[in-house]
C-alpha positions as CSV (number, residue, x, y, z in Angstrom):
1,X,33.1,152.7,9.3
2,X,30.6,150.7,8.4
3,X,30.4,147.3,9.7
4,X,32.8,144.5,8.3
5,X,31.5,141.4,7.9
6,X,35.0,139.5,5.9
7,X,38.2,139.7,5.9
8,X,41.1,138.8,3.7
9,X,44.4,138.4,5.6
10,X,47.9,137.5,4.2
11,X,50.7,136.7,6.0
12,X,54.1,137.2,5.7
13,X,56.9,137.6,8.3
14,X,57.4,140.8,9.6
15,X,53.9,143.0,7.3
16,X,50.7,141.8,6.7
17,X,48.3,142.7,4.5
18,X,44.1,143.1,5.6
19,X,41.4,143.0,2.7
20,X,37.7,143.7,4.5
21,X,34.2,144.7,3.2
22,X,31.2,145.5,4.4
23,X,28.0,142.9,4.0
24,X,27.3,144.9,0.2
25,X,31.2,144.1,-0.7
26,X,32.5,147.9,-0.2
27,X,36.1,147.6,0.2
28,X,35.9,149.2,4.3
29,X,39.9,148.3,5.3
30,X,42.6,147.8,2.5
31,X,46.3,148.6,4.7
32,X,49.4,146.3,5.6
33,X,49.9,145.5,9.1
34,X,53.3,144.6,11.1
35,X,54.1,141.9,13.2
36,X,52.7,144.4,16.4
37,X,49.8,145.7,15.5
38,X,47.7,142.5,14.2
39,X,46.0,141.3,16.8
40,X,44.9,144.9,18.1
41,X,43.4,145.7,14.6
42,X,41.2,142.4,14.8
43,X,40.8,143.5,19.0
44,X,39.4,146.7,17.7
45,X,36.6,145.4,15.9
46,X,33.4,143.5,15.7
47,X,33.6,139.3,15.1
48,X,33.1,138.7,11.8
49,X,34.3,135.8,9.0
50,X,38.5,136.0,8.3
51,X,40.2,133.8,5.6
52,X,43.6,132.8,5.8
53,X,46.0,130.6,3.9
54,X,46.7,127.4,5.5
55,X,50.9,127.6,6.2
56,X,53.4,126.7,9.1
57,X,52.3,129.4,10.8
58,X,48.5,129.7,10.1
59,X,46.9,127.6,12.8
60,X,48.8,130.1,15.5
61,X,47.2,133.5,13.8
62,X,43.9,131.6,13.4
63,X,44.3,130.8,17.5
64,X,44.8,134.2,18.5
65,X,42.3,135.7,16.4
66,X,39.6,133.6,17.4
67,X,40.3,134.3,20.7
68,X,38.5,137.9,19.7
69,X,35.3,136.0,18.9
70,X,35.7,136.0,15.0
71,X,35.5,132.7,13.2
72,X,38.1,132.5,11.0
73,X,38.6,130.2,8.4
74,X,41.7,128.5,6.6
75,X,42.0,127.4,3.1
76,X,44.9,125.5,0.5
77,X,46.6,128.6,-1.0
78,X,46.2,126.5,-4.7
79,X,42.3,127.1,-4.2
80,X,42.8,130.7,-3.4
81,X,45.2,131.2,-6.6
82,X,42.3,131.3,-8.4
83,X,40.9,134.5,-7.2
84,X,43.6,136.6,-7.8
85,X,44.0,139.7,-10.1
86,X,46.4,139.4,-12.8
87,X,49.8,140.3,-11.1
88,X,50.6,138.7,-7.6
89,X,50.9,141.5,-4.9
90,X,49.8,141.0,-1.2
91,X,47.0,143.7,-1.9
92,X,45.7,141.1,-4.1
93,X,46.4,138.2,-2.7
94,X,44.7,139.4,0.6
95,X,41.3,140.7,-1.4
96,X,41.8,137.0,-3.4
97,X,42.1,135.5,-0.1
98,X,38.3,137.9,1.1
99,X,36.6,136.4,-1.9
100,X,37.9,132.9,-1.8
101,X,36.7,132.3,2.1
102,X,32.9,133.2,1.1
103,X,32.3,131.2,-1.6
104,X,30.3,127.9,-0.9
105,X,32.3,125.0,-2.6
106,X,35.2,126.1,-0.8
107,X,37.2,123.5,0.8
108,X,38.8,124.9,4.7
109,X,42.0,123.3,6.6
110,X,40.6,122.5,10.6
111,X,42.8,125.0,12.8
112,X,45.3,123.0,14.8
113,X,45.8,123.3,18.6
114,X,48.8,123.8,20.3
115,X,48.8,120.6,21.0
116,X,47.5,118.8,17.7
117,X,51.0,121.0,16.8
118,X,53.0,120.3,19.2
119,X,52.6,116.0,18.1
120,X,52.9,117.1,14.6
121,X,56.7,118.4,15.6
122,X,57.9,115.1,17.4
123,X,56.7,113.5,13.9
124,X,58.9,115.8,11.9
125,X,61.3,115.9,14.6
126,X,61.7,112.2,14.2
127,X,61.8,111.9,10.5
128,X,64.3,114.5,10.3
129,X,66.4,112.0,12.9
130,X,65.8,109.4,9.9
131,X,66.8,110.9,7.0
132,X,70.3,112.6,8.9
133,X,70.8,109.2,10.0
134,X,70.5,108.1,6.5
135,X,71.9,110.5,4.4
136,X,75.1,109.8,7.5
137,X,74.8,106.0,6.6
138,X,75.3,106.1,3.3
139,X,78.0,108.4,3.2
140,X,79.6,106.0,5.3
141,X,78.9,102.8,3.0
142,X,80.1,105.2,0.5
143,X,83.2,105.4,1.4
144,X,84.6,102.2,2.6
145,X,83.4,100.6,-0.7
146,X,85.8,102.7,-2.0
147,X,88.6,101.0,0.3
148,X,86.6,98.0,-1.0
149,X,85.1,97.4,2.2
150,X,81.5,96.3,0.9
151,X,78.2,96.2,3.0
152,X,75.0,95.2,2.5
153,X,71.3,98.1,2.7
154,X,70.1,98.6,6.2
155,X,71.4,99.5,9.6
156,X,72.7,96.1,11.1
157,X,75.1,96.3,8.1
158,X,76.1,100.2,9.1
159,X,76.8,98.1,12.8
160,X,79.5,96.0,11.4
161,X,81.1,99.1,9.0
162,X,81.2,100.7,12.7
163,X,82.8,97.5,14.1
164,X,85.4,97.6,11.6
165,X,86.2,101.1,11.9
166,X,87.0,101.0,15.5
167,X,89.2,97.7,15.2
168,X,92.6,99.2,15.2
169,X,93.9,95.8,13.8
170,X,92.1,96.3,10.6
171,X,94.7,97.6,8.5
172,X,92.7,98.0,5.4
173,X,91.6,101.5,6.6
174,X,94.3,103.9,6.4
175,X,94.7,106.2,9.5
176,X,93.1,109.5,7.9
177,X,90.3,107.9,6.9
178,X,89.7,105.5,10.2
179,X,89.6,109.5,11.8
180,X,86.8,110.6,9.5
181,X,84.9,107.1,9.7
182,X,84.6,107.4,13.4
183,X,83.3,111.1,13.3
184,X,80.7,109.3,11.1
185,X,80.2,106.1,13.2
186,X,79.6,107.7,16.6
187,X,76.7,110.4,14.9
188,X,74.9,107.6,13.8
189,X,75.0,106.3,16.9
190,X,73.8,109.1,18.6
191,X,71.3,109.8,16.1
192,X,69.8,106.1,16.5
193,X,69.7,106.8,20.7
194,X,67.6,109.9,19.8
195,X,65.3,108.2,17.3
196,X,64.6,105.5,19.6
197,X,63.6,108.4,22.8
198,X,61.2,109.7,20.4
199,X,59.8,106.1,19.2
200,X,59.5,105.8,22.9
201,X,57.2,108.8,23.1
202,X,55.1,108.2,20.3
203,X,54.2,104.7,21.5
204,X,53.3,105.9,24.5
205,X,51.0,108.4,23.3
206,X,49.6,106.0,20.8
207,X,48.5,103.4,24.0
208,X,47.0,106.4,25.7
209,X,45.0,107.8,22.9
210,X,41.9,105.5,22.2
211,X,41.8,106.1,18.3
212,X,44.8,105.9,17.6
213,X,45.3,102.3,19.3
214,X,42.4,101.3,17.2
215,X,44.2,102.0,14.4
216,X,47.2,99.8,15.2
217,X,44.5,97.0,15.2
218,X,44.8,96.9,10.8
219,X,47.2,95.1,9.5
220,X,50.1,97.5,8.1
221,X,49.5,100.4,10.3
222,X,51.2,100.7,13.1
223,X,52.7,103.1,16.2
224,X,54.0,105.7,13.9
225,X,51.3,105.6,11.0
226,X,48.6,106.1,14.0
227,X,50.5,108.7,15.5
228,X,50.6,110.7,11.8
229,X,47.2,110.2,11.2
230,X,46.0,111.3,14.4
231,X,48.4,114.5,14.1
232,X,47.8,115.2,10.5
233,X,44.0,114.7,9.7
234,X,42.0,116.6,13.6
235,X,39.2,116.2,11.5
236,X,38.1,113.0,10.1
237,X,34.5,113.2,9.3
238,X,35.2,116.3,7.4
239,X,36.1,114.2,4.5
240,X,33.1,113.0,3.0
241,X,34.1,109.3,2.1
242,X,37.5,107.2,2.8
243,X,38.2,107.8,-0.8
244,X,38.5,111.4,-0.1
245,X,40.7,110.9,2.4
246,X,43.1,108.9,0.1
247,X,42.6,111.1,-2.7
248,X,43.9,113.9,0.1
249,X,46.4,111.7,1.0
250,X,47.7,111.7,-2.7
251,X,47.2,107.8,-3.4
252,X,44.5,108.0,-5.9
253,X,44.7,108.4,-9.6
254,X,45.4,111.2,-11.2
255,X,41.9,112.2,-13.6
256,X,42.6,113.7,-17.3
257,X,39.0,112.9,-18.2
258,X,36.7,114.8,-21.0
259,X,33.8,114.0,-23.3
260,X,32.8,111.2,-21.6
261,X,36.1,109.6,-21.9
262,X,37.6,109.0,-18.3
263,X,41.3,108.6,-18.2
264,X,43.2,107.6,-15.3
265,X,46.7,107.8,-14.4
266,X,49.7,107.7,-12.3
267,X,48.5,108.6,-8.6
268,X,48.1,112.2,-7.9
269,X,50.9,112.3,-4.7
270,X,49.3,115.2,-3.4
271,X,48.9,116.0,0.3
272,X,51.1,114.6,2.6
273,X,53.7,113.3,1.7
274,X,55.0,111.9,4.7
275,X,51.6,109.7,5.4
276,X,51.4,108.9,1.8
277,X,55.2,107.4,2.0
278,X,54.3,105.4,5.8
279,X,51.1,104.1,4.1
280,X,53.1,102.5,1.1
281,X,56.2,101.5,3.0
282,X,53.4,99.6,5.6
283,X,51.6,98.0,2.4
284,X,54.5,96.8,1.0
285,X,55.7,95.2,4.7
286,X,52.5,92.8,4.2
287,X,52.8,92.0,0.9
288,X,56.3,90.7,2.1
289,X,54.9,88.8,4.4
290,X,52.9,87.5,2.0
291,X,55.9,86.1,0.2
292,X,57.0,83.9,3.7
293,X,53.3,82.2,3.6
294,X,51.0,84.8,5.3
295,X,47.5,85.0,4.0
296,X,46.0,87.7,2.1
297,X,42.6,89.1,1.1
298,X,41.5,87.8,-1.7
299,X,41.4,91.3,-4.1
300,X,45.0,92.1,-3.2
301,X,45.9,88.9,-3.9
302,X,44.0,88.8,-7.2
303,X,45.4,91.9,-7.8
304,X,49.2,90.5,-7.5
305,X,48.7,88.2,-9.9
306,X,47.4,90.6,-12.5
307,X,49.5,93.7,-12.0
308,X,52.8,94.7,-10.9
309,X,54.3,94.4,-7.2
310,X,54.4,98.3,-6.4
311,X,51.2,98.8,-8.4
312,X,49.5,95.9,-5.8
313,X,51.1,97.9,-2.4
314,X,49.9,101.3,-3.6
315,X,46.4,99.5,-4.3
316,X,46.6,98.0,-0.6
317,X,47.6,101.5,0.8
318,X,44.4,102.9,-1.0
319,X,42.3,100.2,1.2
320,X,44.1,100.7,4.4
321,X,43.8,105.1,4.1
322,X,39.4,104.2,3.7
323,X,39.6,101.8,6.9
324,X,41.6,104.4,9.2
325,X,38.9,106.7,7.8
326,X,36.4,104.2,8.7
327,X,37.3,103.4,12.6
328,X,37.8,107.0,13.1
329,X,34.4,108.5,11.5
330,X,32.2,105.1,12.5
331,X,34.7,103.7,15.3
332,X,35.6,99.9,16.3
333,X,38.6,98.1,15.3
334,X,39.6,96.2,12.5
335,X,38.3,92.7,11.3
336,X,39.6,90.7,8.9
337,X,37.7,89.8,5.5
338,X,36.4,86.7,5.6
339,X,38.4,84.8,2.1
340,X,41.9,85.2,2.6
341,X,44.5,83.6,0.3
342,X,47.7,83.0,-0.2
343,X,49.1,85.3,-3.0
């Protein structure tokens, strides 16, 4: 067999597809592998370049295959799709991956270590618990509203509803309704306790990490955002500028330009949804503080005068993302602008 130089490896649950070519571009291997055969196959060939589409299990396989001396590169599936010829099959996908990984302009995804993946799992678990608590709280609020008991939004109001549910002297609740709502109240408290426990672990991890600790000096960036950035952006230097990071997060305008005419639309909402949401929430908290008298940088104060509130929040989130990139790549801590004004 001629020496293999490049392999396209299409991942799946049980059956994987391999497309290997030589230095002259000839197809050397085109076959499927079962999960138990994968590591033995890559152990048996000489080190070469291997392309894989970035997905849930891609980082595990990249680390496992890389131990045999291979150079493994992960690519966003959207960038690989353009190289698929005609119909989609596993063999066609593997061939497209093999072609895409050799392109000089291809963008690659950094391979995460097991520790970096674990940090992301903690944050995703917290996000799941928060979402479940929100669902339970909204259900409880709506059920109470059916009985004429109204509560404002926010967890403090839910705590007041739980007190009403547990008050057996309150006869506004039928017995069967009280039993069901008690289950909801207990579940909300359990979820709150679990979220607080994860928050303590995240805060401790941020304090122990120098980069994450420096990020918290940026207004609007707390421990959760700092931990999310460190977990989802393992190699910030891979972005050429801060704007590239903001574009990856999805808080830059969507472009539809042609013929020398520049047309910018709404934000693209591509990339990491969790990080984008947190940054916008952090920026909104800064603007809320400004309504109470806190000073803002002059540029964002002028934006508030000209544009809607949420547009200004996204603009500020974009600025925070760029500042995050600068701190991670160039070092140092956040320095407040010299010109500050009230909104």
